[in-house]
KOLGU-4560 file (N, C-alpha, C; in nm, 3 decimals, padded with zeros to 5 digits):
<recs>
<n_xx: 07.645 n_yy: -00.544 n_zz: -01.852 ca_xx: 07.656 ca_yy: -00.681 ca_zz: -01.895 c_xx: 07.797 c_yy: -00.730 c_zz: -01.865 mol: A seq: 1 type: MET>
<n_xx: 07.810 n_yy: -00.848 n_zz: -01.812 ca_xx: 07.942 ca_yy: -00.902 ca_zz: -01.782 c_xx: 08.002 c_yy: -00.968 c_zz: -01.905 mol: A seq: 2 type: THR>
<n_xx: 08.135 n_yy: -00.972 n_zz: -01.909 ca_xx: 08.206 ca_yy: -01.033 ca_zz: -02.021 c_xx: 08.164 c_yy: -01.178 c_zz: -02.034 mol: A seq: 3 type: ALA>
<n_xx: 08.140 n_yy: -01.222 n_zz: -02.158 ca_xx: 08.104 ca_yy: -01.359 ca_zz: -02.184 c_xx: 07.954 c_yy: -01.387 c_zz: -02.183 mol: A seq: 4 type: GLY>
<n_xx: 07.876 n_yy: -01.295 n_zz: -02.130 ca_xx: 07.731 ca_yy: -01.315 ca_zz: -02.126 c_xx: 07.671 c_yy: -01.269 c_zz: -02.259 mol: A seq: 5 type: GLN>
<n_xx: 07.588 n_yy: -01.353 n_zz: -02.319 ca_xx: 07.524 ca_yy: -01.316 ca_zz: -02.445 c_xx: 07.407 c_yy: -01.223 c_zz: -02.424 mol: A seq: 6 type: GLY>
<n_xx: 07.374 n_yy: -01.152 n_zz: -02.527 ca_xx: 07.257 ca_yy: -01.065 ca_zz: -02.525 c_xx: 07.131 c_yy: -01.150 c_zz: -02.535 mol: A seq: 7 type: ARG>
<n_xx: 07.017 n_yy: -01.088 n_zz: -02.511 ca_xx: 06.888 ca_yy: -01.155 ca_zz: -02.525 c_xx: 06.812 c_yy: -01.096 c_zz: -02.642 mol: A seq: 8 type: GLY>
<n_xx: 06.730 n_yy: -01.178 n_zz: -02.705 ca_xx: 06.658 ca_yy: -01.135 ca_zz: -02.824 c_xx: 06.513 c_yy: -01.180 c_zz: -02.819 mol: A seq: 9 type: TYR>
<n_xx: 06.429 n_yy: -01.101 n_zz: -02.884 ca_xx: 06.294 ca_yy: -01.143 ca_zz: -02.917 c_xx: 06.287 c_yy: -01.148 c_zz: -03.068 mol: A seq: 10 type: ILE>
<n_xx: 06.241 n_yy: -01.261 n_zz: -03.119 ca_xx: 06.213 ca_yy: -01.276 ca_zz: -03.261 c_xx: 06.064 c_yy: -01.304 c_zz: -03.272 mol: A seq: 11 type: VAL>
<n_xx: 05.996 n_yy: -01.229 n_zz: -03.356 ca_xx: 05.851 ca_yy: -01.246 ca_zz: -03.371 c_xx: 05.815 c_yy: -01.254 c_zz: -03.519 mol: A seq: 12 type: ALA>
<n_xx: 05.736 n_yy: -01.356 n_zz: -03.552 ca_xx: 05.675 ca_yy: -01.368 ca_zz: -03.683 c_xx: 05.530 c_yy: -01.325 c_zz: -03.664 mol: A seq: 13 type: GLU>
<n_xx: 05.486 n_yy: -01.227 n_zz: -03.742 ca_xx: 05.356 ca_yy: -01.165 ca_zz: -03.717 c_xx: 05.277 c_yy: -01.153 c_zz: -03.847 mol: A seq: 14 type: VAL>
<n_xx: 05.150 n_yy: -01.186 n_zz: -03.840 ca_xx: 05.056 ca_yy: -01.159 ca_zz: -03.948 c_xx: 04.940 c_yy: -01.080 c_zz: -03.888 mol: A seq: 15 type: THR>
<n_xx: 04.926 n_yy: -00.958 n_zz: -03.933 ca_xx: 04.827 ca_yy: -00.866 ca_zz: -03.878 c_xx: 04.693 c_yy: -00.884 c_zz: -03.950 mol: A seq: 16 type: VAL>
<n_xx: 04.585 n_yy: -00.893 n_zz: -03.874 ca_xx: 04.452 ca_yy: -00.901 ca_zz: -03.934 c_xx: 04.364 c_yy: -00.781 c_zz: -03.894 mol: A seq: 17 type: HIS>
<n_xx: 04.410 n_yy: -00.698 n_zz: -03.802 ca_xx: 04.341 ca_yy: -00.575 ca_zz: -03.764 c_xx: 04.448 c_yy: -00.467 c_zz: -03.750 mol: A seq: 18 type: ASP>
<n_xx: 04.472 n_yy: -00.396 n_zz: -03.860 ca_xx: 04.584 ca_yy: -00.301 ca_zz: -03.865 c_xx: 04.567 c_yy: -00.184 c_zz: -03.768 mol: A seq: 19 type: HIS>
<n_xx: 04.446 n_yy: -00.138 n_zz: -03.748 ca_xx: 04.422 ca_yy: -00.025 ca_zz: -03.657 c_xx: 04.461 c_yy: -00.061 c_zz: -03.513 mol: A seq: 20 type: GLU>
<n_xx: 04.417 n_yy: -00.178 n_zz: -03.467 ca_xx: 04.450 ca_yy: -00.222 ca_zz: -03.331 c_xx: 04.598 c_yy: -00.253 c_zz: -03.319 mol: A seq: 21 type: THR>
<n_xx: 04.657 n_yy: -00.312 n_zz: -03.424 ca_xx: 04.799 ca_yy: -00.343 ca_zz: -03.419 c_xx: 04.882 c_yy: -00.214 c_zz: -03.409 mol: A seq: 22 type: TYR>
<n_xx: 04.841 n_yy: -00.110 n_zz: -03.478 ca_xx: 04.912 ca_yy: 00.018 ca_zz: -03.470 c_xx: 04.906 c_yy: 00.073 c_zz: -03.327 mol: A seq: 23 type: GLU>
<n_xx: 04.794 n_yy: 00.053 n_zz: -03.259 ca_xx: 04.785 ca_yy: 00.094 ca_zz: -03.118 c_xx: 04.887 c_yy: 00.016 c_zz: -03.036 mol: A seq: 24 type: GLN>
<n_xx: 04.899 n_yy: -00.113 n_zz: -03.064 ca_xx: 04.998 ca_yy: -00.197 ca_zz: -02.994 c_xx: 05.140 c_yy: -00.143 c_zz: -03.017 mol: A seq: 25 type: TYR>
<n_xx: 05.173 n_yy: -00.113 n_zz: -03.142 ca_xx: 05.307 ca_yy: -00.062 ca_zz: -03.176 c_xx: 05.333 c_yy: 00.069 c_zz: -03.102 mol: A seq: 26 type: VAL>
<n_xx: 05.237 n_yy: 00.160 n_zz: -03.104 ca_xx: 05.253 ca_yy: 00.290 ca_zz: -03.038 c_xx: 05.270 c_yy: 00.275 c_zz: -02.887 mol: A seq: 27 type: GLU>
<n_xx: 05.192 n_yy: 00.187 n_zz: -02.827 ca_xx: 05.196 ca_yy: 00.172 ca_zz: -02.680 c_xx: 05.311 c_yy: 00.085 c_zz: -02.632 mol: A seq: 28 type: ARG>
<n_xx: 05.356 n_yy: -00.009 n_zz: -02.714 ca_xx: 05.467 ca_yy: -00.095 ca_zz: -02.671 c_xx: 05.602 c_yy: -00.027 c_zz: -02.691 mol: A seq: 29 type: SER>
<n_xx: 05.610 n_yy: 00.068 n_zz: -02.781 ca_xx: 05.737 ca_yy: 00.137 ca_zz: -02.807 c_xx: 05.801 c_yy: 00.197 c_zz: -02.684 mol: A seq: 30 type: GLY>
<n_xx: 05.729 n_yy: 00.275 n_zz: -02.604 ca_xx: 05.788 ca_yy: 00.332 ca_zz: -02.484 c_xx: 05.830 c_yy: 00.225 c_zz: -02.381 mol: A seq: 31 type: PRO>
<n_xx: 05.757 n_yy: 00.113 n_zz: -02.378 ca_xx: 05.793 ca_yy: 00.005 ca_zz: -02.285 c_xx: 05.924 c_yy: -00.060 c_zz: -02.330 mol: A seq: 32 type: VAL>
<n_xx: 05.936 n_yy: -00.085 n_zz: -02.459 ca_xx: 06.062 ca_yy: -00.139 ca_zz: -02.512 c_xx: 06.179 c_yy: -00.046 c_zz: -02.479 mol: A seq: 33 type: LEU>
<n_xx: 06.156 n_yy: 00.082 n_zz: -02.498 ca_xx: 06.260 ca_yy: 00.182 ca_zz: -02.468 c_xx: 06.298 c_yy: 00.178 c_zz: -02.320 mol: A seq: 34 type: GLU>
<n_xx: 06.199 n_yy: 00.168 n_zz: -02.234 ca_xx: 06.221 ca_yy: 00.165 ca_zz: -02.090 c_xx: 06.313 c_yy: 00.049 c_zz: -02.050 mol: A seq: 35 type: LYS>
<n_xx: 06.301 n_yy: -00.063 n_zz: -02.121 ca_xx: 06.381 ca_yy: -00.182 ca_zz: -02.089 c_xx: 06.508 c_yy: -00.193 c_zz: -02.174 mol: A seq: 36 type: TYR>
<n_xx: 06.543 n_yy: -00.085 n_zz: -02.242 ca_xx: 06.670 ca_yy: -00.080 ca_zz: -02.315 c_xx: 06.672 c_yy: -00.162 c_zz: -02.443 mol: A seq: 37 type: GLY>
<n_xx: 06.557 n_yy: -00.190 n_zz: -02.499 ca_xx: 06.550 ca_yy: -00.270 ca_zz: -02.622 c_xx: 06.596 c_yy: -00.190 c_zz: -02.742 mol: A seq: 38 type: ALA>
<n_xx: 06.647 n_yy: -00.264 n_zz: -02.839 ca_xx: 06.692 ca_yy: -00.202 ca_zz: -02.964 c_xx: 06.637 c_yy: -00.282 c_zz: -03.080 mol: A seq: 39 type: ARG>
<n_xx: 06.556 n_yy: -00.219 n_zz: -03.166 ca_xx: 06.502 ca_yy: -00.286 ca_zz: -03.283 c_xx: 06.615 c_yy: -00.307 c_zz: -03.383 mol: A seq: 40 type: LEU>
<n_xx: 06.642 n_yy: -00.433 n_zz: -03.416 ca_xx: 06.749 ca_yy: -00.465 ca_zz: -03.511 c_xx: 06.697 c_yy: -00.486 c_zz: -03.652 mol: A seq: 41 type: LEU>
<n_xx: 06.576 n_yy: -00.541 n_zz: -03.665 ca_xx: 06.520 ca_yy: -00.567 ca_zz: -03.797 c_xx: 06.370 c_yy: -00.571 c_zz: -03.790 mol: A seq: 42 type: ALA>
<n_xx: 06.308 n_yy: -00.526 n_zz: -03.899 ca_xx: 06.163 ca_yy: -00.529 ca_zz: -03.915 c_xx: 06.143 c_yy: -00.553 c_zz: -04.064 mol: A seq: 43 type: HIS>
<n_xx: 06.122 n_yy: -00.678 n_zz: -04.102 ca_xx: 06.123 ca_yy: -00.713 ca_zz: -04.244 c_xx: 05.990 c_yy: -00.771 c_zz: -04.289 mol: A seq: 44 type: ALA>
<n_xx: 05.957 n_yy: -00.744 n_zz: -04.416 ca_xx: 05.834 ca_yy: -00.790 ca_zz: -04.477 c_xx: 05.867 c_yy: -00.879 c_zz: -04.596 mol: A seq: 45 type: PHE>
<n_xx: 05.838 n_yy: -01.010 n_zz: -04.587 ca_xx: 05.866 ca_yy: -01.099 ca_zz: -04.701 c_xx: 05.802 c_yy: -01.053 c_zz: -04.832 mol: A seq: 46 type: PRO>
<n_xx: 05.677 n_yy: -01.004 n_zz: -04.826 ca_xx: 05.607 ca_yy: -00.962 ca_zz: -04.947 c_xx: 05.676 c_yy: -00.846 c_zz: -05.017 mol: A seq: 47 type: ALA>
<n_xx: 05.756 n_yy: -00.769 n_zz: -04.943 ca_xx: 05.829 ca_yy: -00.657 ca_zz: -05.001 c_xx: 05.972 c_yy: -00.694 c_zz: -05.036 mol: A seq: 48 type: GLN>
<n_xx: 06.007 n_yy: -00.822 n_zz: -05.024 ca_xx: 06.140 ca_yy: -00.868 ca_zz: -05.059 c_xx: 06.246 c_yy: -00.838 c_zz: -04.955 mol: A seq: 49 type: GLY>
<n_xx: 06.205 n_yy: -00.792 n_zz: -04.837 ca_xx: 06.301 ca_yy: -00.759 ca_zz: -04.731 c_xx: 06.347 c_yy: -00.882 c_zz: -04.655 mol: A seq: 50 type: GLU>
<n_xx: 06.278 n_yy: -00.992 n_zz: -04.674 ca_xx: 06.310 ca_yy: -01.118 ca_zz: -04.607 c_xx: 06.275 c_yy: -01.230 c_zz: -04.703 mol: A seq: 51 type: LEU>
<n_xx: 06.364 n_yy: -01.326 n_zz: -04.715 ca_xx: 06.340 ca_yy: -01.440 ca_zz: -04.803 c_xx: 06.337 c_yy: -01.566 c_zz: -04.719 mol: A seq: 52 type: ILE>
<n_xx: 06.225 n_yy: -01.637 n_zz: -04.720 ca_xx: 06.213 ca_yy: -01.764 ca_zz: -04.649 c_xx: 06.273 c_yy: -01.870 c_zz: -04.742 mol: A seq: 53 type: VAL>
<n_xx: 06.387 n_yy: -01.925 n_zz: -04.705 ca_xx: 06.459 ca_yy: -02.019 ca_zz: -04.790 c_xx: 06.418 c_yy: -02.164 c_zz: -04.765 mol: A seq: 54 type: ARG>
<n_xx: 06.375 n_yy: -02.193 n_zz: -04.644 ca_xx: 06.337 ca_yy: -02.331 ca_zz: -04.610 c_xx: 06.219 c_yy: -02.329 c_zz: -04.515 mol: A seq: 55 type: GLU>
<n_xx: 06.139 n_yy: -02.433 n_zz: -04.520 ca_xx: 06.033 ca_yy: -02.452 ca_zz: -04.421 c_xx: 05.896 c_yy: -02.404 c_zz: -04.463 mol: A seq: 56 type: GLY>
<n_xx: 05.886 n_yy: -02.322 n_zz: -04.564 ca_xx: 05.756 ca_yy: -02.280 ca_zz: -04.612 c_xx: 05.674 c_yy: -02.199 c_zz: -04.513 mol: A seq: 57 type: GLY>
<n_xx: 05.738 n_yy: -02.139 n_zz: -04.417 ca_xx: 05.667 ca_yy: -02.060 ca_zz: -04.316 c_xx: 05.609 c_yy: -01.937 c_zz: -04.383 mol: A seq: 58 type: ARG>
<n_xx: 05.484 n_yy: -01.904 n_zz: -04.352 ca_xx: 05.421 ca_yy: -01.785 ca_zz: -04.408 c_xx: 05.382 c_yy: -01.689 c_zz: -04.297 mol: A seq: 59 type: GLU>
<n_xx: 05.425 n_yy: -01.566 n_zz: -04.308 ca_xx: 05.390 ca_yy: -01.461 ca_zz: -04.214 c_xx: 05.410 c_yy: -01.329 c_zz: -04.286 mol: A seq: 60 type: PHE>
<n_xx: 05.352 n_yy: -01.224 n_zz: -04.231 ca_xx: 05.354 ca_yy: -01.093 ca_zz: -04.295 c_xx: 05.481 c_yy: -01.014 c_zz: -04.264 mol: A seq: 61 type: GLU>
<n_xx: 05.531 n_yy: -01.027 n_zz: -04.142 ca_xx: 05.648 ca_yy: -00.949 ca_zz: -04.102 c_xx: 05.728 c_yy: -01.025 c_zz: -03.998 mol: A seq: 62 type: ARG>
<n_xx: 05.855 n_yy: -00.995 n_zz: -03.991 ca_xx: 05.944 ca_yy: -01.053 ca_zz: -03.891 c_xx: 06.009 c_yy: -00.937 c_zz: -03.816 mol: A seq: 63 type: LEU>
<n_xx: 06.014 n_yy: -00.950 n_zz: -03.684 ca_xx: 06.072 ca_yy: -00.845 ca_zz: -03.600 c_xx: 06.182 c_yy: -00.907 c_zz: -03.515 mol: A seq: 64 type: VAL>
<n_xx: 06.295 n_yy: -00.838 n_zz: -03.506 ca_xx: 06.407 ca_yy: -00.882 ca_zz: -03.424 c_xx: 06.446 c_yy: -00.767 c_zz: -03.331 mol: A seq: 65 type: LEU>
<n_xx: 06.438 n_yy: -00.793 n_zz: -03.199 ca_xx: 06.465 ca_yy: -00.691 ca_zz: -03.098 c_xx: 06.574 c_yy: -00.743 c_zz: -03.005 mol: A seq: 66 type: VAL>
<n_xx: 06.671 n_yy: -00.657 n_zz: -02.973 ca_xx: 06.783 ca_yy: -00.694 ca_zz: -02.888 c_xx: 06.771 c_yy: -00.629 c_zz: -02.750 mol: A seq: 67 type: GLU>
<n_xx: 06.806 n_yy: -00.706 n_zz: -02.647 ca_xx: 06.813 ca_yy: -00.658 ca_zz: -02.509 c_xx: 06.952 c_yy: -00.690 c_zz: -02.455 mol: A seq: 68 type: PHE>
<n_xx: 06.989 n_yy: -00.632 n_zz: -02.342 ca_xx: 07.121 ca_yy: -00.656 ca_zz: -02.285 c_xx: 07.142 c_yy: -00.801 c_zz: -02.242 mol: A seq: 69 type: GLU>
<n_xx: 07.033 n_yy: -00.872 n_zz: -02.210 ca_xx: 07.044 ca_yy: -01.012 ca_zz: -02.167 c_xx: 06.909 c_yy: -01.080 c_zz: -02.181 mol: A seq: 70 type: SER>
<n_xx: 06.910 n_yy: -01.213 n_zz: -02.174 ca_xx: 06.785 ca_yy: -01.287 ca_zz: -02.177 c_xx: 06.702 c_yy: -01.258 c_zz: -02.053 mol: A seq: 71 type: LEU>
<n_xx: 06.768 n_yy: -01.236 n_zz: -01.940 ca_xx: 06.695 ca_yy: -01.197 ca_zz: -01.818 c_xx: 06.618 c_yy: -01.067 c_zz: -01.841 mol: A seq: 72 type: ASP>
<n_xx: 06.678 n_yy: -00.974 n_zz: -01.914 ca_xx: 06.612 ca_yy: -00.846 ca_zz: -01.941 c_xx: 06.492 c_yy: -00.866 c_zz: -02.033 mol: A seq: 73 type: ARG>
<n_xx: 06.501 n_yy: -00.960 n_zz: -02.127 ca_xx: 06.387 ca_yy: -00.993 ca_zz: -02.213 c_xx: 06.271 c_yy: -01.040 c_zz: -02.127 mol: A seq: 74 type: VAL>
<n_xx: 06.300 n_yy: -01.132 n_zz: -02.036 ca_xx: 06.196 ca_yy: -01.186 ca_zz: -01.948 c_xx: 06.137 c_yy: -01.077 c_zz: -01.860 mol: A seq: 75 type: THR>
<n_xx: 06.223 n_yy: -00.992 n_zz: -01.807 ca_xx: 06.177 ca_yy: -00.880 ca_zz: -01.722 c_xx: 06.083 c_yy: -00.790 c_zz: -01.801 mol: A seq: 76 type: GLU>
<n_xx: 06.120 n_yy: -00.758 n_zz: -01.925 ca_xx: 06.036 ca_yy: -00.676 ca_zz: -02.012 c_xx: 05.901 c_yy: -00.745 c_zz: -02.037 mol: A seq: 77 type: PHE>
<n_xx: 05.907 n_yy: -00.870 n_zz: -02.084 ca_xx: 05.786 ca_yy: -00.940 ca_zz: -02.126 c_xx: 05.687 c_yy: -00.959 c_zz: -02.010 mol: A seq: 78 type: TYR>
<n_xx: 05.739 n_yy: -00.990 n_zz: -01.892 ca_xx: 05.654 ca_yy: -01.016 ca_zz: -01.776 c_xx: 05.613 c_yy: -00.889 c_zz: -01.701 mol: A seq: 79 type: ASP>
<n_xx: 05.666 n_yy: -00.775 n_zz: -01.741 ca_xx: 05.638 ca_yy: -00.650 ca_zz: -01.669 c_xx: 05.491 c_yy: -00.611 c_zz: -01.681 mol: A seq: 80 type: SER>
<n_xx: 05.438 n_yy: -00.547 n_zz: -01.578 ca_xx: 05.301 ca_yy: -00.494 ca_zz: -01.588 c_xx: 05.285 c_yy: -00.397 c_zz: -01.705 mol: A seq: 81 type: PRO>
<n_xx: 05.391 n_yy: -00.321 n_zz: -01.734 ca_xx: 05.386 ca_yy: -00.226 ca_zz: -01.846 c_xx: 05.356 c_yy: -00.298 c_zz: -01.977 mol: A seq: 82 type: ASP>
<n_xx: 05.430 n_yy: -00.405 n_zz: -02.005 ca_xx: 05.408 ca_yy: -00.477 ca_zz: -02.131 c_xx: 05.281 c_yy: -00.560 c_zz: -02.127 mol: A seq: 83 type: TYR>
<n_xx: 05.254 n_yy: -00.623 n_zz: -02.016 ca_xx: 05.133 ca_yy: -00.705 ca_zz: -02.007 c_xx: 05.006 c_yy: -00.622 c_zz: -02.026 mol: A seq: 84 type: GLN>
<n_xx: 05.014 n_yy: -00.492 n_zz: -01.998 ca_xx: 04.897 ca_yy: -00.406 ca_zz: -02.018 c_xx: 04.871 c_yy: -00.375 c_zz: -02.165 mol: A seq: 85 type: SER>
<n_xx: 04.969 n_yy: -00.401 n_zz: -02.254 ca_xx: 04.949 ca_yy: -00.372 ca_zz: -02.396 c_xx: 04.955 c_yy: -00.496 c_zz: -02.485 mol: A seq: 86 type: VAL>
<n_xx: 05.012 n_yy: -00.607 n_zz: -02.440 ca_xx: 05.029 ca_yy: -00.725 ca_zz: -02.526 c_xx: 04.896 c_yy: -00.778 c_zz: -02.577 mol: A seq: 87 type: VAL>
<n_xx: 04.788 n_yy: -00.758 n_zz: -02.504 ca_xx: 04.656 ca_yy: -00.802 ca_zz: -02.549 c_xx: 04.615 c_yy: -00.740 c_zz: -02.681 mol: A seq: 88 type: GLY>
<n_xx: 04.663 n_yy: -00.618 n_zz: -02.707 ca_xx: 04.634 ca_yy: -00.553 ca_zz: -02.835 c_xx: 04.693 c_yy: -00.634 c_zz: -02.951 mol: A seq: 89 type: LEU>
<n_xx: 04.814 n_yy: -00.688 n_zz: -02.932 ca_xx: 04.874 ca_yy: -00.772 ca_zz: -03.035 c_xx: 04.797 c_yy: -00.902 c_zz: -03.047 mol: A seq: 90 type: ARG>
<n_xx: 04.764 n_yy: -00.962 n_zz: -02.935 ca_xx: 04.688 ca_yy: -01.087 ca_zz: -02.937 c_xx: 04.555 c_yy: -01.069 c_zz: -03.010 mol: A seq: 91 type: HIS>
<n_xx: 04.492 n_yy: -00.953 n_zz: -02.993 ca_xx: 04.362 ca_yy: -00.927 ca_zz: -03.056 c_xx: 04.373 c_yy: -00.891 c_zz: -03.203 mol: A seq: 92 type: ASP>
<n_xx: 04.490 n_yy: -00.846 n_zz: -03.248 ca_xx: 04.502 ca_yy: -00.791 ca_zz: -03.383 c_xx: 04.591 c_yy: -00.871 c_zz: -03.477 mol: A seq: 93 type: SER>
<n_xx: 04.659 n_yy: -00.973 n_zz: -03.426 ca_xx: 04.755 ca_yy: -01.043 ca_zz: -03.511 c_xx: 04.773 c_yy: -01.187 c_zz: -03.465 mol: A seq: 94 type: ALA>
<n_xx: 04.819 n_yy: -01.269 n_zz: -03.559 ca_xx: 04.864 ca_yy: -01.403 ca_zz: -03.527 c_xx: 05.015 c_yy: -01.394 c_zz: -03.517 mol: A seq: 95 type: THR>
<n_xx: 05.071 n_yy: -01.442 n_zz: -03.406 ca_xx: 05.215 ca_yy: -01.425 ca_zz: -03.384 c_xx: 05.279 c_yy: -01.555 c_zz: -03.336 mol: A seq: 96 type: SER>
<n_xx: 05.403 n_yy: -01.571 n_zz: -03.373 ca_xx: 05.492 ca_yy: -01.669 ca_zz: -03.311 c_xx: 05.606 c_yy: -01.585 c_zz: -03.253 mol: A seq: 97 type: HIS>
<n_xx: 05.624 n_yy: -01.592 n_zz: -03.121 ca_xx: 05.722 ca_yy: -01.509 ca_zz: -03.053 c_xx: 05.822 c_yy: -01.598 c_zz: -02.981 mol: A seq: 98 type: VAL>
<n_xx: 05.949 n_yy: -01.570 n_zz: -03.003 ca_xx: 06.057 ca_yy: -01.649 ca_zz: -02.944 c_xx: 06.147 c_yy: -01.558 c_zz: -02.862 mol: A seq: 99 type: TYR>
<n_xx: 06.189 n_yy: -01.607 n_zz: -02.746 ca_xx: 06.291 ca_yy: -01.539 ca_zz: -02.666 c_xx: 06.415 c_yy: -01.627 c_zz: -02.674 mol: A seq: 100 type: HIS>
<n_xx: 06.530 n_yy: -01.567 n_zz: -02.704 ca_xx: 06.650 ca_yy: -01.649 ca_zz: -02.715 c_xx: 06.772 c_yy: -01.579 c_zz: -02.662 mol: A seq: 101 type: LEU>
<n_xx: 06.865 n_yy: -01.662 n_zz: -02.624 ca_xx: 06.994 ca_yy: -01.617 ca_zz: -02.570 c_xx: 07.091 c_yy: -01.597 c_zz: -02.685 mol: A seq: 102 type: GLN>
<n_xx: 07.160 n_yy: -01.485 n_zz: -02.686 ca_xx: 07.264 ca_yy: -01.462 ca_zz: -02.785 c_xx: 07.386 c_yy: -01.547 c_zz: -02.753 mol: A seq: 103 type: GLY>
<n_xx: 07.475 n_yy: -01.556 n_zz: -02.847 ca_xx: 07.597 ca_yy: -01.632 ca_zz: -02.830 c_xx: 07.692 c_yy: -01.553 c_zz: -02.740 mol: A seq: 104 type: VAL>
<n_xx: 07.737 n_yy: -01.612 n_zz: -02.629 ca_xx: 07.831 ca_yy: -01.540 ca_zz: -02.540 c_xx: 07.962 c_yy: -01.509 c_zz: -02.613 mol: A seq: 105 type: PRO>
<n_xx: 08.019 n_yy: -01.396 n_zz: -02.578 ca_xx: 08.144 ca_yy: -01.355 ca_zz: -02.640 c_xx: 08.231 c_yy: -01.283 c_zz: -02.538 mol: A seq: 106 type: SER>
<n_xx: 08.354 n_yy: -01.329 n_zz: -02.524 ca_xx: 08.448 ca_yy: -01.263 ca_zz: -02.433 c_xx: 08.482 c_yy: -01.123 c_zz: -02.481 mol: A seq: 107 type: ALA>
<n_xx: 08.461 n_yy: -01.097 n_zz: -02.611 ca_xx: 08.493 ca_yy: -00.966 ca_zz: -02.668 c_xx: 08.387 c_yy: -00.862 c_zz: -02.634 mol: A seq: 108 type: ALA>
<n_xx: 08.268 n_yy: -00.903 n_zz: -02.592 ca_xx: 08.160 ca_yy: -00.810 ca_zz: -02.560 c_xx: 08.187 c_yy: -00.747 c_zz: -02.424 mol: A seq: 109 type: THR>
<n_xx: 08.187 n_yy: -00.615 n_zz: -02.420 ca_xx: 08.218 ca_yy: -00.547 ca_zz: -02.294 c_xx: 08.130 c_yy: -00.425 c_zz: -02.274 mol: A seq: 110 type: SER>
<n_xx: 07.999 n_yy: -00.442 n_zz: -02.288 ca_xx: 07.906 ca_yy: -00.330 ca_zz: -02.267 c_xx: 07.885 c_yy: -00.303 c_zz: -02.120 mol: A seq: 111 type: ASP>
</recs>
């Protein structure tokens, strides 16, 4: 990563309605995330008090935050044949809102 370039992130709000299929998604997507250098930063459940929705009244079962070296790497991961071969499991087992975002650039970052 070059100095000043922000990291890339995936933020997902997920409500699972088929836990067995969703677990298959988690198991199969894990190695793909690893392959693309992803790092799980947070996995929180509002019902367990791990996340507090302060505004907006949004309701979901879990929130996931994953970090990549850049937004380009997020896109590369998401569009890869590896991920596209498993994302249907999530689509079939959960309602999701998924966001890709650019981190704030920092001259101090020197990975």
